[in-house]
N, C-alpha and C positions, 0 to 999 in steps of 0.2 A: 687720623690715619686709618684706624681700624674700621671706620664706617665704609671704606672703599674695599675692604678685604672680605672675601667670601668665607662662609662658615665651612669648617671641615667636620665638626660634630655638632649635632643638634638634638637635645632632649626636649620633647614637647609633652607637657602634662604627664610626666613619667611617675607612675606609682608601681611599687614592687612590694609584694608580701611574701615572706618566707612561710611556706606551708609545713607545719610541724606534724601534720596528721591529726586524726580524730577531731577535725574541724577547728584546730588551733592554728592561728596565723599571727605572725608578727610583722607589723608594717615597718619597712625599712626606708622607703622613699615615698613621699607624699605629694603628688601633683607638682613635681619639680620640673621647671623649664630652665634650660641653660644652653648657651651657644658658645662654642670654642672656635675662634677664628683661625684661619690658615696662617701658619707661621708664628702663632702666639705661644708664649710660655705662660701657662696658667698653673698656679699653685693652689691646691685644694686642701684646706685645713678644717679642723673642727674637733670637738671632744670625741672620745671613744663612743661608738654606737650611733654616731650622727649620720651614717650612711655613705661615707666617703668610698670605702672599698666596694660596696654594693654598686654605687654609681659607676665606678671605674670598670667593673666587670660588664656593665651594659655597653660601655664604649668599645668593647672587644667582642661583643655578642656571646660572652660566656654566660650571661644571664639575659633573659628576655622579659620585657615589661609585663606586669600584671595588667596594666592599662597604660595608654599613652603610646608614644613612638620615640624611637631613637634612630637617627640617620647618621651614618658615617661615610663621609666623602660621597654623598648622594645615594648611598645604598641603605635600604631599610633593614634593620637587624632582624626583624621578625620573619623575613623571607628566608627560608632555609637555603635556597640557591645562592644567597649573597654571603653566607657566613664565612666561607673559606677566604674569599677575597677581602672581606672586612678584616679578618685576622691578619692578613698580609699587610693591609694598608695601615692598620692601627695595632702595632706590636705592643705586647704587654710584658712588663718586667715586674716580678714579685719581690717581696722582701728577702726571701731565702733563695739565693742563687743555686744552692744544691738541688732544689726542686726542678730547675730548668736545665740542668746539665745531664746529658744522656749518653755521651760517648767517652771513649777511653783516652782520646787526645784532644787538644784544644782545636786543631783544624777540623777534625772529624765532627766535633760538636757544632761548630759554626756551619759545617756543610749539611747537617742533618735536615734542616728545613728546606734547603735548596734541592736536596735529593728528592724530597717529597713533592716538590714542585715539578720534578721531571726534567730539570735543566741538564744540559750536556756537561760532561766532566770538565772540559776546558773552561767553560763559563763558570762552573762551580769553583774551580781553583782560583780564578780571577776574582770572583766575588768574596771568597774567603780571605784572600790576601788583602783585599781592599778594606774589608770590615775590621780585620785584626790591626791594620795600620791606623784606622780611624780611632780605635780605642787604646792604642799604644801597646798592643800585645804581639806585634809582628815577630818578636824574637822568641815567642813561646809556642809556636805552632805545633811542635812535636811533644810538648810537655803534657803530663797527665793532669787533668783539671783538679784532682783532689790535692795536688801539691801546691796549688796557687794560694795566695792570701785571700782573705775575704773580699777585699776591694778588687783584686784581679778576677776573682770568680764572678763578681757582679758585672765587671766590664766585659767578661766573656759572654755572659747572658745577654748583655746589650749588643755585642757583636753579632750574636746569632740572629737577633731581630734586625739589625742594620743590614745584614747580608741580603735580606729579602726586600730591601728598598722600601721601607714603610714611609708613609707621609706623616705619621703621628706616632709618638712614643707615649704610652700610658704607664706611668711608674707608680706602683703601689708600695710606698714606704721602702724604696730600694736601699736606703742606708740604715735602716732600723737595727740591723744585726752587725753593723760594722763599727770599728774603732774610728777615732777622729781622722787618722791618716786615710783609711779606706773610704770614709765619707767624702773627704776632700778629692780623692781620685775620681770617684763616681760623679760628683757634682761638676768637676772640671769637664768630664766627657759630655755630660748632659748639656751644659752651657754651650760647648763647642758645637754639638749637633744642632742646637737651636739657632745659634748666632751665625755659624758658618754654612751649615747645610740647609737652613730654613726648614728643619723638621719641627712640626708642631709638638709641644710637650705639655702633657697633663701630669702634674707631679703631686702626688699625695704624700704628705710628710707631717710628722709631729715635731720636727726640729724647726722652730720658727726662723732661725738664721738662714735656713735654706730657701726661704721664700723671698728674700730681700731683692734678688735680681730678677724676679718674675715680672712679666708685663702686667699681670693682674692676679689678685688673690681672691678666691671665693671661699667664704666661710659657711660651713654647713652646721645645722643643728636639727635633730629630730627629723631627719629626712627631707629637710628644706634648705634652700639657699637663704641665709639671713643677712649676709653682707657680701658686697662685691666692689672691688676698687683696686687702684694702684697701691703698691706697698706703702707709700707715703700717706695715702688716705686711710688705710687700715691701721697703721701703727703710729699716726701722728698724735693720738691721744683722744680723739673724738669717739672712736668705736669702743664699746663696752665689751672687751674681750674677757675680762676677769669673770664676768657672770657666766661665761661658757667654759671656764676653767683653762683658758688659754693665756699664755704669758707674752708680753711684748718683748721682742729681741733686745739684747743687752744695750746696743748702741742707741737705738731710738728711745729706749727707756731712760738711759743716762742723759740723753739730749733733752728729754722732757723735764727731768729733774733739774737740769741746769737752767732751763727756761723759767721754771717755777722759782728758782733761786735768784732770778733777776738778770741772768746773762742772755744776750741776744743771739741765741742759737736757732738757725732756721729750722722749720718743721721738715724740710726736705732732707735733713741729715739722717743717713741710714747706716753708714759704715765708719770705720775708724779714720780713714783718710779724710772723709768729709768733715768729721768732727774736729780733727786736729787742725785742718785748714780753717774752719770757722773760728776756732778759739785763738788761732795765731794771727 
């Protein structure tokens, strides 16, 4: 299927060095090439310092390559005239939603980016209402953002991006600061945006369970892609994730233990329902 789908993001021989001054540089990405396909849900994992967040910031033109190229929806990030449009098409959501909230009410916060685009007020109101409904915050339009829960704040940050009609969501550990309920709220919205709205998702996370519904998982280490495949391929037991300090999610790990114990549990089992069905 994916062979017939066009790329929305392409990194070609991407290298990035952080310049610390006094001729001191730290290499964060090393000759990395990666293609993200239109409509794909790609999960990006790896140990701390592997370059995940640095790569994500290239997808939104917040960082520019030391060498190599990054293309977003056919636009080259190194061209200054492309950057505003790139940031509209590939919206970025960070782990702390408070850093993205700029207004005193929910509806004003969602409208902020639209006002910068110069849209007419009636269209702004329509887009704001649509975005809030998409993330389940339609009843909170007049609320103060600081009174929202952590999960609601992150959904508000996503609404601000969605109002600008992006083709891709780049999520840099969006649930890292949330409790389990908040994580569930955000992940439900992300899945809906991908499955129902066909918005491409690049999701960086250190919660392995959050990757199980991705179309593809990319594993990074030391600025390179070291593994790439479907969740069942990454977590079935053949990939050496332990050497990278990464844990296999609970259900695939339990399924593997049961197989090693002699039970015929398929390698495709990734969640509780599949495991129960297999055992019964």
